[in-house]
C-alpha positions as CSV (number, residue, x, y, z in Angstrom):
1,M,22.8,95.6,120.7
2,A,23.4,93.2,123.2
3,K,19.8,93.1,124.2
4,K,18.9,92.4,120.8
5,Y,20.5,88.9,120.5
6,P,20.2,86.4,123.2
7,R,23.7,85.0,124.4
8,K,23.5,81.7,122.6
9,T,23.2,83.5,119.2
10,I,26.2,85.6,120.1
11,V,28.3,82.6,121.0
12,N,27.3,81.0,117.9
13,L,28.3,83.9,115.7
14,T,31.4,84.1,117.5
15,I,32.5,80.9,116.9
16,L,31.3,80.9,113.2
17,C,33.3,84.4,112.7
18,A,36.6,82.4,114.2
19,T,36.2,79.6,112.2
20,T,35.5,81.4,108.9
21,G,38.6,83.5,109.6
22,I,41.0,80.6,110.0
23,V,39.7,78.5,107.2
24,S,39.7,81.7,104.9
25,L,43.4,82.3,106.0
26,S,44.5,78.8,105.5
27,F,43.0,78.6,102.0
28,G,44.3,82.1,101.1
29,I,47.9,80.9,102.0
30,L,47.1,77.9,99.8
31,F,46.0,79.7,96.9
32,L,49.2,82.1,97.3
33,F,51.3,78.8,97.2
34,Y,49.5,77.7,94.0
35,E,49.6,81.3,92.2
36,K,46.0,81.7,92.3
37,W,46.1,85.5,93.0
38,I,42.5,86.5,92.7
39,F,41.2,83.7,94.9
40,A,44.1,84.3,97.3
41,V,43.3,88.1,97.6
42,I,39.6,87.4,98.1
43,L,40.2,84.9,100.7
44,L,42.6,87.4,102.3
45,L,40.1,90.1,102.3
46,I,37.5,88.0,104.1
47,T,40.1,87.0,106.8
48,L,40.7,90.6,107.3
49,R,37.0,91.3,107.6
50,Q,36.8,88.7,110.2
51,A,39.5,89.8,112.1
52,I,37.6,93.3,112.4
53,V,34.3,91.9,113.1
54,F,35.6,89.0,115.8
55,P,36.4,91.7,118.6
56,K,32.9,93.3,118.2
57,W,31.4,89.8,119.1
58,I,33.7,89.2,121.9
59,K,32.8,92.7,123.4
60,L,29.2,91.6,123.1
61,L,29.8,88.5,125.1
62,N,31.1,90.5,128.1
């Protein structure tokens, strides 16, 4: 899979994955505070998914 993507693309996707995870976590916590349960659950699930995918992108960088 590493041969399929150039290094610049992998770096960009890693940065995008980290940014998406951080933003969705912060908005998930914010929606929990305002008791918007559905939005909070959706954003926390997105955070969980990004936490699973992020190490895979990091492995491709090595």
